[in-house]
N, C-alpha and C positions, 0 to 999 in steps of 0.2 A: 502494499499499500504507500503512496507517495506520504512524504512526511506533509503535514499540514504544522504551520507555524503554531507555536503557543498563542500568542496573541494575534489572530486573522485580523488582516486591518481591511476594513471594508470599502470596496472600490467606489469611486474613482479617485485615481490616485497617477503619478509617473510612472512607466513600466514600458519595458522592451520585451517582445514574445519572438523566439525562432521556432518555424517549424520543417520539418521536413514536408517535401509534397510527393505524396505518391499515386500515380498513373498506371491501372493496370498491370498492379504489382510488382513497378519498375521504381526507380529515383527518377525523380522526375524534374527535381530541382529544389529550392528553397523559398521562404518567404518570412520577410522579417516585418512587424507591427508593431511600432512605436510611438506611446503618446508622449507627449510634453509640455507640463503646466506653464501657461504664458504668463500666469496672475491674475490680477483682477481688477478691472478697472469700468467706470460707468457702475458700477454695481453688480457685475457679472464677472463670471468666472472664464478664460479664455485656454483653449488645450490646443496644441499642434499635433496633427495626427499623420504618420508618416509609415507608408507601405513600400518594401523595395519587393519584388516577386522576381528569380532567375532563375532558368532552366538549367538544366544538368544533363553530363553522358548523352544516351542516344536520343534523348527528347531534343537538347540542343542541336543533334547534326541534323533532326528531321525539321526542327522550328526552332530556332534562336529565341529565346526570348528574356528583355533585358525592361521591368517596369518599374516606375517609379510614382508615386501617386502620394499626395499632399492635402492636406484639407485642415482649414480653419476653424474652429468650432468654438462656441460661446454660449452661457445659461447653461440648458438641458442636452448639451451636445448638438445644440443648434448650429448648421452649415452657413458659415457667411462666405468662404471660399473655397475651389477644389482645381488643382492642377495636375492633371495626369499627363508625364512622357512614357509614353508606350513605342518599344521599338522590338517589333514581331516579324519576323521572318525579314522579309524584304521592304517592310512598313517602318515609316518613323513617323509618328502623329502626336500632336500635341492638342488636349482639350483644356481649357480654361471655363470656369464656371463661376462666377460673382451671384449670390446669394443675397440680393438686398431685402432686408427684414422690414423697413418703412415703405418702402413701395410694394412690397409682397410679388417680387418678380424676379426671378432668373435668368440671367444672361447668359448663353451657352456659346462658344465657337471653338471649333474643332480644325486645326489646321495640319495640311501635311507638309512635315520640313525637309523633306526631300524634292519636293519639289516647288517648293515655298508657295503656295496655295492654300486657301481658306477653301475646307469642304462642307461646311455648315454652320449657319450662324440663325440664332433663334433666340425669342424671349418667352419666357409663359409664367403662369400663376402660379404664386407659391402660398402655402399658410405662412400666418407670420413665425411660426418656427418648424422647418422640415432639417432633417437628416440626408445628407449623402448616403453611401452604403455603407462606408466604415463610420462614421457616426451613427448609423442605426444598430449596429452590433455593441459599440459601447453604450449605446441606449438601453437597448434590450441587458445588459448586465446591471441597468440601474432598476430594471423592472422586477419586483419580486413576485413571478410568477411560477404557480407549481403546479404541477401535473392535474390535466384535466381545465386548468384555466388558459385563457387567451386574451391576446391585445391588441392594437392595433401601434401602428409605427408611421407617423407621416414620411414618406421618403422618396428622394428626386436625386436623378441624374443629370437633370439640368434641361433634359429635354423632355421629359415626363414627370409629375407629381402626381403621389399617390399615395393612400391609406391602407398600409400592405398588414396582412394579418400576420401574428406570431402567435406559436402553438406549444404550449408546454405540453410535454406529450409522456415522457416516463423517465424513471431513474435507473441511471445503468451503471455500472463501472465500466471505466475505461483504461486500457491498458497502454502505456505511453514509455518511451525511452526513459523518463522522468520517476517512472513508478504506475501504480494503479489509482485513480482519481474517482473519488464519487459523486458523478453528476446528476443532469437536470439534462435529456435531449429535447431542443426544440427544433421546431420547423418554422421556416420563414417562407412565407408565401410570397416571392418577389418576380419568379421567374412564369412561362406559360403565357404570356400577354397581358401579365400584370402589370410590372415595370419594365421587364427584359421580355422580347420576344419570343427566345428561344423555349423550347419544352425541358424542363428542368426541375429538380426538388433540390433547395437548400436544410441540410440538418446540421446541428449546432451543439455542442455539450459543454456544457459550463459548469463551472464546481459546484456543487451544493453548499456553499459556504460563503460567507460575506464579501469572499474576493468575485467569484462568478468568474471565473477565470475562464475562456475559451482552451480547452482541453483539445479539441479536435473539432473539424469543421471539413463535411462532404458535399459533395455537387456533384449531384448524379442526371447525368446529361441524358443518359438512354443507349443503345446498344452501339450507335454509331462511334461516338465517343466515348460513352462507359463512364465512371465513376472518378474523380479526383479529390484527393483527400488529403488533408494539412492535419499533420500530429503534430503535438507541442514537445520541442525536443530542448528548448531552453527558456528560463524566465532569468530577468532581471527586474527586480523592483526598486525604483530609488528610494 
């Protein structure tokens, strides 16, 4: 069983979590998810989230991937901006989204950095507090949903804004390189035409304690692509 600190610190707090990525039973790469405390001003807590995804081994030979995703968050993990630098295969795209909470608008710009062209630009309506997909994970961690309960998360990728259902399904033990964790399994309904068009399921295992730490995330895309699983390998809490 994974060792639980004598005094469990309740989330949120700064942290860095590193995951191994598995696809079709092979090592597909690594993912690093970090949350930094940017202080408090105007009465609101500010955070910065950073995600780094990198392919490895055979996957890199087939389809090299190196993605950097940054989001600025405030208050209850409401998004204020997102920058997504994606180098995938022969493509290099940069996405920028600005969430204006006063105007209740999100401005979205997607650029092709190789061709130096704008591929898409748009403005959509958003609620006064909406999370990007990473901020939504942090927000889920602050919700004390027990098995059998469900909730709604306002989520936007800058092109679409939805209220996504999150369902607490069951208590499970998850074995990782760090040990075995007692968790609650959640399903987030963001695919299959809700926020993203692709048909898929997202399952998230959070520790069943005040940390609410994501020890495993699984995206089940179907037979053509299969299941992609992120499993926690290292944790660092500031």
